[in-house]
N, C-alpha and C positions, 0 to 999 in steps of 0.2 A: 880273622885269619883267612877264613875258607873263602871269604869274598876276594882277598887278594891272591889266593893261590888259582880261584878261577881266573880273574884277570891276568895273571902271566900265563895263562895256557892259551889265552887268545892273542896276546901281544905280536907274536910270529905273523900272525896272519894281517894285521894291519898294513904294512906296507905293501902286499900283494892286493890287497883292496883297493887303496889309494891308488896304486899304479894301474890296476884294473879300472878305476873310474877316469882318471887319466887320458889313458890309451883308446878307451871307447870312446871319449869326447873327441878325439883326433880323427874319429873315422868320419866318412861321409855319410850324409843321409841316405844315399841311395844303397850302401850296404856296410852297415853299423854291424857287421861280424867282428866277434874277439873270439879269439880261441886260446884256450887253456889248456895244456897238457902237462900232464906229472909223471916223474921218473925217478927212480933211485938215484940220490948222492952219494950214499956213503952210511957209516955210522960215525955217532958220536965214540968218546972214549968209554963212557959209560954204557955203550950198547945201543943206544936208541936210535933209531932208524931216521935218518936225515933224507928229506926229499927236495929234488929241484921241480919248480914250476917255471914252464917257458909260456908266455903270454904275447899272444901277437894279433894283432891289427888287421884288418883290410888292404891297409898301406903299406905293410912290412914292417911297422915298428914292433920290436921286441924288446922284450925284457924278461931276465931269467933269474929267479929269486931262490934261495933255499931255505927251508924250513927253521935252520940252525941259526936262531936271532933274528930270521927278516933278510938276511943279507942278499944284496943285488951283486948278483956275480957278472953281469953284463947287460948292456942297453945298446941296443942298434936303431938308430932312427934314422928314416932317408931325409936328404938337404931338401933344400926348395926345388931343386929340379930332379929329385927321384931316386939321387945315387945313395945307397947305403953307405954309412959312414959311421 
């Protein structure tokens, strides 16, 4: 049971880690910078803090993910001409 509780506490971070891996793979070799910014999103009904993580790569692709279940709040990516969509 203790192992299951430990696993459940790490589940919200799995989507963020996967997206960070994907977004970093989309960057050019010249500028592989990926930035991550955390901010407060609010609180759960139980009073736990919920954070919003914004991940952005050098080409402007951006994902916003909250720690409440690893929910993807928004994704913005440039199209092939570089226009954000």
